[in-house]
N, C-alpha and C positions, 0 to 999 in steps of 0.2 A: 548373253548367255552363250549364245549356240557363236556368233560372231568370234567371242574371245575364246571358245574352244579350237575353234579352227585356226584362228591365229599364234592359240600356243604350238598346236599340233605342225604347223607349218616353221614353227622355230625350232621345234624338235626336230625335222625333218631337215632342215637346213643344217644342224651341228651334227646331223651324224653324216649328211654328205662330208663335211668338214674335214669329221673326223677317218674317215672311208677314203677321200681321195686320194691322200699318200701312200695308202696297202695299195689302190687300182692302181695307180700310177705304177707302184714299185713292179706288181705284178703285170704291168704291159710293158716295163723294160724287162724283167726276167724272160717273158717271152722273146720278143726282140733281138733278145742274147743268144736263146736256145737256135734260133732261125736261123743267125748269123752266123753259129759254127755249125748249124746242121751242116753244111758241105764236107767240112774238118771230119766231122763224126764220121761221115756215111762213106770217108778214106782210112781211116782208123777202122773202123768193122770190118770194110774187105782186106786192109792189108798189115793190119798184124797180125801176125802168128801165134799160135796159145801158149807160144813160153814168149812172149813179150818183144820178139822184134818186127824188123820193118820190110816187106817184101818190097825194095826198091824197084827192081827189076819190073814190076807190076803197077806198081803207086807209078813210075814213070809211063807209061801207057796212057795214064788218066793227070798227066803232068797239067794238060788244059784246067781242069777242074780245080786241080789246087792253085794254082796260078790264078782263077777266077776269086777263090776266099780270099786268097792273101791281098787282091783287086779290091776288095768290098772291105778289106782293113783301111785302109788309103782315105776311106769315107768316113770312119770312124775313130772316134776321140772320147776314151774315158770319163764320164761326166760323175765328176763327185759329190754332185746334190742328188741326181738320182741315184745311182749307182753304188750299191753296199761294197765296204770293202773285199769282200771277197769277189764279187763282180770282179771289181777289179784285176785283183788277185788273179782268178779263174780265167780272166779275159790275156792278159799278158801271158800267162801262162802257155794257152793255146798259138798266141803269137809264137810264142818262141820256137815250140815246137813243129810248128806248119813250116816256118821259114828255116827252120836248122835241115829238115828234110826236103822243104825245096832246093835248098843249095845242094844238098846231095845228089838228088836229082840232076842238076843241070851237069854235075862233071861225073856222073856215076858213066861206066864203073870205074871204080874206087879202092882202096884196102881202108884207107882210112880219112874220116874227115879232116884229119888233120893236113894232109896233102893237097886241099886245096887252096889256091891263091885267086884272089879274088880282084881283080882290074878297077883300080880304082883312080880320081884324078890324082890323089898323091902316090899312085903308086900301085903293085901288088903286096896285099892285104892278105893277111889270116883268115878262114870266117868267123872269126871272134870278135876280132875286130874292125871288118869290113863294113860299110852303115847298108846293109842288105835288108833291112826291114824299115818298112814304110807305113806310119802309123798316124793318120789324122794329119796327113802331107809332110810330117817329120819325121827323118829317117835316124835311126838307130842302128846302133849293132845289137848282136848278140850278147857282148857281154856289160853293154851298156842297160838292158833289158833285166839281165841276172842280176848284176853288181849294182846298179843307182835304183835299179825302181825295184824288182822283188827283192836283196836285200836290204834296203836302206831303205825302203819302207813298211814292210811286213814283216820281217826280223823272222822267220817260220823256215827253220830249218828242215823240215819235211818237204819244202819246194824242190830241195836237189834229188829226191824220188819219182818228181813229178819231171823235169827235165829231161828232154830228149837231147843228150850231148853227141848222139849217132856213135856211140861207140859199144864194142861189147859188153865191157862192166857198169854200164848205166843200167841203172833200175829198168826194169820191162815193164813196156809201155802200158800206159793203158788204152783200153781198144775204145775210147768214148772221151767225146771232148771233157774238160773240166768245166765244171758248172757251178756260178755260186751260189746255187739255193744248196747244193750238195757237196760245196769245196772239203768242209773240215772232214766230211765220211770217204770220200774222193782220198785226200791224203793219211788221212788213218790208214784206212788200206793198202793206201801203195807203199807207206813205211814198214806196216808189218809185213807185208808180202816181198821186199826187199830184204829184211833183216833176217827174217827166216830162210831167206833162201840158202841153202848150203854152196851151190853156185856162186854166190858175193860173199856169205861170211859162215864163219863155224863158231858156233858158239858154245862152251862146257860153261859150268862152274867157276869154274878156275883158270880158266885162259880163253883168251877171244881173238880169234884170227882173223878181221875186220877188212870191210872195204875201202881202198884208198882215198875214196871219196869223204870218209872222217877226218884222213889225215889233212887232205888238200882243203877242206873250208873247219880245221880243229878251231879256229877263232869263235864259228856260230855255234858248234856245239859243247865249248867249253873247256874245264879242266879234264882231267882223265876218269875222278870221280863223278863229273856232271857228263860225261859219256857212257857212263856205267849205267847210269840212273837213266839216263836218255833209252838203253840199247832195254833196260828190264821192262820198261814203259809198254814193248812191244814181242818181246823174247818171250817163244814160248818154253825156252831153259832159263831159269835164273842164273843171271851172274851174280858173283861176290863181288863186293867192293875190293876186293884185294887181289880178284882176278890179274893176271897177265895182260898186256892187250900190245897185240901184232896187229900191220899194219900190209897188207896184201898189194901188189905194184896192180895198177888199174889198167887194163885191156884197150887201147883205143884202137883196136879192129873194128873194121862196119857192123855194125847192129845187122846187117841183113840177116837175109834167113836161113843164110849158110855160115859156118864157121869158119873165121878167116884167122892164120897165123900172124898176123902182122901185132906186133904191140907197141906201147908208147908210152914214156914214163907222164905222170902226170904232169908235173910241173913242167915241162915242154909247151903249154898250152899257150 
């Protein structure tokens, strides 16, 4: 009887270990990812201003630390087995933002990220098309990350308020790295902050003057009715379905700690 009980207890413990193992492995992966992105998080906490801009001059003084973080990504490849979709999405958001910041630091001071021309084997390329990002030994451009990975794989328009385009008109930066365990809350907060910030959008019941981001990525926000419905998910002021929608020009002046006057149309990208 005792041996039977001991055998049954052993089987129960094995069953519990089998059930818990995936959870323990996931927790271990989440801890590893948080440690991976912590150097980027420290830089963000130190150099993102209260209004969500980036102090590139101060960041340049810690360029070696930013480079070391990007170097660590060369040895990291997203794992579809052990990483959740949110882990993967957060990873690529951090990769994009840190890589864009590093590009600016390399050419700083400058008036706009669009002024950068990167020397490649095929000649000079824009910061968006140059293969400047190395993840897991594979090269990517910023546009490839945004369009082929974040857009095509995740279909989440909120990412446009999380990406660091290096422009005055992009959404204020989050002063922490994106984290798969909290990603939905982070994206919701970023979207709500951007939509209700009068520096980017002016909303009334009958008329909205909104950022050129919504126009540039209209295919992702849908019809005008769908766009208004999206705004109403976050807007402090409800917008009527019949409201007049107008788009504001996008200022490509660098999102440095000080305001610059240089501006470029979004479609020049």
